N, C-alpha and C positions, 0 to 999 in steps of 0.2 A: 366809656372807658377813658382812662387818662391817656394823653398823648405826650410822649417824651419830646422835649424841646432841646435841640443841641446848640445851646448858646450859654456863655458864661453868665453867672448870676449878675455880675456887674453890668451886663448889657440888657438886663431884664427890667421891665416895668411890671410890677405885680399889681393886679387889680382885684380887689375884694368884691365878689358878687353878693347880691342880696340874699342868695340862698345859702350862704356860708361856704362858697367854693372859691378856689383860687384860680386865676388865669395867668399864664405866663406868656408875655408878649415878646416875641423875638424880633429885633430890628435887623438882624442879619442872618442869612443862611449860607454864608461864605464857607465852603468846604475846607478852607485853610485854617479855620479857627481850631485851636488845640482841643483835643478830646476832653470831655468833661470828666473830672476825677470821680464824681459821684452825682447821682440824681436822687431827689426826694419827691415822693408822691404823698402829699398830706391831704387827706379827705375828711371833711366833717360829714359823718354818716347820718347823724341824727342830732337835732338841736331843739331845745325847748326853752322856756322863759329863763330858767336859772342854770342851765347846764347843757353839755353836749358830749357826744361820743365821736372820737376821731380815730382814723386808721392811718398809719404811716408805713410806707414801704421805701426802703433805702436800697439803691443799687450801687455796688462798688465797681468802678471802672479802672481802679488802680491796682497795685499789687495785692495779693491775697492777704487776708488778716486772720489772726487767731483770736482776736478780741476787738471790740469796737465800742465807740461812744458817739452818739449824735447829740447835738445841742442846738437850741433855738431859744428865742425870747419872745414874750408877748408884749404888745403895746398897751393892753388893758389889764384887768384884774383877774384874768383866767387863772384858776388853780387846779392842778391835776389832783384828783381824789383817789383814783385807783387805775391800775394798768395791767397789761398782760404781755407776755413774750419779751419783756425788757424790764430792767431795774430802773424805774423812773423816779428821779428826785427833782426838787424845785427849790430854788433860793431866790426869793423876790419874784422877778418876772422871768428869770433864767431857768430853763428846763434842761436836764440831762437824761438821756435814755441810754443805758449801757446794756451790753449783752447779758443774757442769762448763761448759766453753765452749759446749756445744751445747744445754744445757737451762736457761740462766739466765732465759729469758723465762717468766714465770708470770702468766697473765692473771687477771683477777677471775673467780672461779669455776673456775679452772684447777687441775689437779693435777700433781704430779711425784712419781715413785717412784724409790727407790733401795734398795739392800740391802747387807748385809755379813755376814761371818763373824766370830765372836768366841770367845775362850776364857773360861772361868770355872771356879771350884771352889766347892763348897758349894751355895749357893742362887742361882739365876738370877732374882733379883727384878726385876720390870719397872719401867722408869722411870715416875715419876708426873707429871712436869712437862716439857712441851716448849715451846720458844719458836721463833717464826719472825721473824727480824730483830728480836729483843728483845721481841716481843709474845707473851704467853702464849696458847697454843692449847688447845682441848679435845681429848679423846682418844676415838677410836672404840674399841669393844671388838674385840680381835683374835681371830681363830679360828685355831687351829693348823692348818697345812697350807696353806690358801689356794688360790684358783684353781679349776681343773677345772670351769669353767662355773658358778662360784658355789657349789659344794657344800662348799667348805672343803678338799678334797683333790683331787689328780689322780685321774682315773678310769683304770682299766686300759686301756680302748680308747676314745680320744676320739671315734671315729666311731660307737660304739654308741649308738643312740637319738638321734642328732643329724642335723639337716639339714647340708648342706655348701654353702658360699658359691658362688653363681653370679656370676662376674665379669661385670658388665654390659657392659664394653667388648668382651670376647670374645663374649659372647652376641649383641651387636648385629651383629658381623661375621658370625657363623655364621648368624643369622636372615636376613641380607641375601642369602645364597647361595640359589640355587634348591634347594629341599628341605631347607635348613638348619634350618628350624623344628622338624624332627624331633629335633634334638639340642641346640638352642641353650639349652635350660633345664638342661643338665648342668653340674655344678660342675667347675671347672678351677683349676689353680694360678696364683697371681699371682707373676710373676718379678721379683725384685729383683736385677737382673743388672748394675747399675752404681750409683754413688753418686747420680746424678741421678734414678734411679727412685724413690728414697725420697720425694721431693717431687713426682714426676710429670714425665714427659718430653713436650715439645711439646704442652702443654695437657692431657695425659692425667691419669688419676687417680694420685695418690700413695698411700703406705701408709695415711695417716690417712683419706683418702677411701674406700679399700677397706674399712677397718675400720668406718667410719661406715655404709657401705652394708650391711655384714654385720649390724650391729646392727639396721638397718631390716628386713632379711630375717628376722632371728632370731625376732621375735615373742616368745611366752612359752616356746618350747621351747629346746633346745640347738642351737648352731650352731658348726660347724667352719669355720675359715678356713685355707686352704692357701697357704703362702708358700714360694717357692724362694729361698734365700739363696745367692748365687752371684757372688762377686766377689773370690776369693782373689788374692793377688799371683801373677803368672806363671800365671794360671788355665789349666787344661786343656792341659798342656804338650805333648801329642801331637797336638793338633788346632788348626788355624789359624782355622777359622770361628767357634770359640767362645772364642778368646783374649779376655782381658778388658782393662780399662783400666789396671790396676796392674802395674807392673814387678815382677820377681822379688824385689826387696829391699824393696818398699814395704809391709811388714807393719804399720808404724806408721799409715799412712794407712788401711789396711784396718780396723784396730781403732778409730781415733778418728773417721774420716769415714764409715765404713760400718756396722760392728757397733754401736758405741755409740749413734748416732742411732736405729737400728732398735730397739735395746733400750729406749731412752727412750720411744719411742712405744708399744711393746707393753706397757710397764710402767704406762702411764696407767690409773688405776683405772676410767676410763670404759669400758675394754674388758675388764674383769676377768671379765665373764660369758661371753665368747667362749672357745671352745677353739681355740687358735692352733697349728696344725701347721706346723713348719718342716722343709723338706727342706734339709739342710746340705751345701752345696758338692758338686754332682754331678761325677763323673769324676776329680777331682784326686787323691785318695788312691790309688785303684786304679792310676793311672799310675805311682806310685812303686814298685809291685810289679812291673808288667809291662813298663815302657818305660824301664828304667834299666840302667846297668852294661854287662855284656858281651852282653846279650840282642840278638838280631837286630832287635828292634823298638825299641831304645833311641833316645832323642833327646837332644840336648845340653841342651835346656831342662828336660827331666825330670831329667837328672842334676844340673842346677843346683838344682832345687827339692828334690831328695833331700838334697843337700849342705847347703843353707842352712836346712833344717828348717821353712820358712815355711808349707808345707801343714799340717804337724802342729800348729804353733803357732797358725795361723789357725783351724783347726777346733776346737782346744781352747779358744781364746779365745771363739769364737762359742758353743760349747756352754756354757761357764761363764756368760757374760753372759746368754744367752737362757734357759738352764736355771734361772737364779735367779728367773725370773718364774713364779709358780705356775701360771698357765693356759697356759703354752707347752709344747708337746710336740715335742722335737727328734728327727728321724729322719735318720740319717746315710746318705748315698748309698752303696750297696754294689754298684755296677756291674750286671752281668747275667750269666746263666749262660755266654754265649758270650765272656766276658771273664775271669771269675774261677773258672769251673767246673773248670778243670784242677787236678790235684793240686799242681802247682808254685805255683799262685796262691791256692788256696782257704784253706789254713791261714795262710800269710804275710799274707794280707789281713786275716783276723780278728785276728791279732796286731797289725798296724799300726793297725787301727781302735781296738783297746784302748789302744794307746800314745797316740793322738790324744785319746781320751776321758778320759785322765788328764793331759793337758798343760795348762799355763797356768791351773791352778786348777780345771779341770773334773774331774768324777768320773763314774763309770758311772751315778750317780743322775740325771745331766743328760740321759741318753739314753732316750727312750721306745721307740726301735726303729730300724729300718733300712728303706730303700726300694730296690727293685731295678727295673731296666728303665726308669729315668727317661729319657724322650725317646728310647727305643729301640724295637726292633721284634720282640724275641724272643717267640715264641709262648707263650701262657700254659700250655697243656697239649697235648702231642703225643699223640694217642690211637691212632695207627696203628702205632706201634712204641715199644719201651721200651729202656732202656739195657742190659737183660739179654738181649735177643734176639740170635740168631745166624742166619746164612744159610750153609748148606753148611759149618758148622763155623767160620765166621768171625764174630767178634763185631761187633755194631753199632758198638762203639767204634772199630773199624778202618776204618769208612767214611770217605770224604773229608769228608763233611759234619760228622760228629761228631768225628773226628780225635782220638780218645783222651780226649775230655771225659768227665767223670763224669755229666753231666746233659744231657738233651735238651730241656728246656723250663724256663720261668721259675718255675713254682710248685714243682716238685720241688727246684730250686736254692734258692729262697727259704726253704723249710721246712728243708732240710738246713743251709743257712748259718746260720739262726737257732740251730740246735742247736750248731753250732760256736762261734758267738759266746758263747753261754751257757757253753760249756765253757772258754773262755779268760778268763772273768771278768765278762761282762755279766750284768745281773739276769735272773733266770729269767722275769720277766714281760714282757720285751721282745716287741714285735709287729712284723710285717713289713708293708710296703705294697708293692704291685706296680702299676706304671704300665701300664695296659691301654689307653691312649689310641689306640695305633696298631699293636696286635699282633693284630688280628682275623684277617687273612689269609683273608677270605671271598671271595665272588664265584664266578664260574663255574669258575675254575681251582682251587678248593679240592678236594683229594683226598677221596674218599668212603670209601676203605679203604686197606689196606696196598699198597705197591708190589710189583712182580713179584719173585719170588725167584731171578731169574737170577743176581744177585750181591748182595753186601751193599749196594752203591751203588744198584742199581736198586730195592732194597727200601726203603731210606731215602729216596732222592730221589723215588720215586713216591708215598710216603705222607706226607711231611712237609708240614705246613700252611705253615710259614715258607718262603717262596719266594725269599728273597734268594739271590744268587749265592754269597755267602760270609757266614758268621755275623759277621765283623768289619765288614761294611758298615753304616753308621750314618746316612747323610745322605739325606733325602728319598727313601726307598726306593720304587721302582716296584712296584706290585702290592699295597701294604699297605692295610689297612682298619682302621676303628674296632674296638676290642676290647670286652670285657665292659664294660657300663655301670658307673659307680661304685657300689659297695655295701659295706656294713660286714660284717665277720666272715664272709667267704665260705668259709673253709677253716681247718683247724687251724693255729694260729700266725700267721695272716694277719689283721691288723687291718682292712684294706680293700683292694679294688681302687680305684684312683684314676686320674683323668686329670690327672696333674701337668703334663705337657706339653700345652698347649692345642692340640688338633687344628686344622690349618690354618696354624699358624705354622711358617715355614721353619726347617730345620736349618742352612742356610747357602746362599750364592749359588753358582750353577753357573758363573759367570764372575766375574772380579774386578770389584768395585764400590767406588768411592771412598766413604768414609763417615767420620763423626766419632764412631763408636761403639766404636772399637778392634777392629773385626771384620776379620780377614784373610780371604784367599781360600784355601780348602782344596781341593786337587784331588779329594778324596774326594766332593765335591759336584758334580764335573764328570762328566757321563755318559760322556764319551769317555776318562776316565782308566783306565789299565790296572793301577793298584794299586801296593801296596808290601808290605813284610814283614808289616804289621799286618792285611792282608786276603788274605794268600797270593798277592799279585800277580794278583788278579782284577779284572775290571771293577767299577766302583764301584756300579752298580745305581741311580744317582741319577736323579731326574727332571730334565728340561731346564728352562731358563727360570725358575730359582728365584731369589727375592729374598734379601736379607740375612737372617741368622738372626734369628728373632723377628718378621719382617715377614710380612704376610698373603700366603699362597700359595693362590690360589683353585683352581687346577688340582689341587693336592694335596688340598685339602679335598673336592673333588668325588670324587676317586678313593677317599679314605678312606670316604666315605659309600657309594659303589657297592660297595666290597669289605668292608663292615662284617660282623663276625660276633660275636655273633648279628646277623642281618640287621636293618635298620631296618624 
């Protein structure tokens, strides 16, 4: 972590370290020295032969500002090539970083952070003088790497050795339910599913309020905060219940009104000791693989999003902006085994994710891992049959339920997909998250052993824990239960089991409900609906009387507790 030095820059001797860090040496600790008008923390996070990435945090100790501009000069041939969270320009060796429209307000004692990539050759000497609106600041010593809960580098698994944030709003709803106190202390994801959610909706907590609460929960240990970043233009093109507020072409609004403000908040040095896990844009990229072109499941909206490229651009932009913040860990949504587990979908999805991770300035270094089964119901581990079983010479893959899939459960899929992602170019250290919030499938109907060997279908259907009518059913599923409690490093390649979807929050309304949240009515949430090509024209399996997606659904929460596995 950087250590703020309370001495005027004129009294500082700046020493450039070999690792591309700056050290501020203070010759005096006299408490009578005047207060520093501003401090600057300049960190070289990553450096290679021809370039580097830097992060800058400015703290204003003078009167509040409605706009700001920071300036410094380089001694060498450093040239800024791209930046974020500030308007950065350069003339010769002189660099100016001015506020964006969304981060011009800088309170007394407040901080603002921005970053940039730059080229250089020879020596990357650190700047020695910074000004804020013409006033000279002092400089914190920067440590190479940054973030990762204040250790100076990202850790391999952010969940290891850390507590995870308990959302007080969800916790209160859960605790108010009969029996809910058994799980109300579990950590769940905070969903940023529209622009208004950043500042809080209807008097609820906004992003800063959640991060402040996480700091309060943190104490002296490590703390993970889980965010779901979910507002792509033309979002979730194959489902109406989860359609978003932005139209297919509104990529500009997504970047400037959604991602940029989130990044500005997460980059605040106040939160640098938190490990911030982001789930990046659930469902959308997989739709480009499975629901486009000549496929029977194709939709016009998905074809539009494939053609305009805004899913790939949006994910790349989010990864780039959020990945520049040293204590943010990006996990890209990777569908679930009952979506991408087929041969036709598995490798093309990995390749598409790699494309997105290299779009709009992002690189694979911005990706900590992937998350599967987000807000879905696929069983974690099916113990009563395997993909290699056969009945009377007929493979399990030929059963109606498995339907030629390569995977029968979520953990085997997540582990195999991780290997595929590494093979297409992602870092070998990536980890997987599995959302186990609603995939327990316990209760009295849970099979205790394999099904009868009359046929491959009786064998699979009699033994499977996942009791959905069809694996494509996704909305408020009848019979579902809470799954494994959140835990770190439960299996090889898995960073954590998480409850990213807060149990008790609806997937979508079972009838049309007028609303101002951009949420449509999807027949897959109607228990009387007899299906479409995406669920094999089966009944939806949805619970009746469900409210809008994200709204509290008491009857579902009670069912999830009753059918929890492991039992409560």
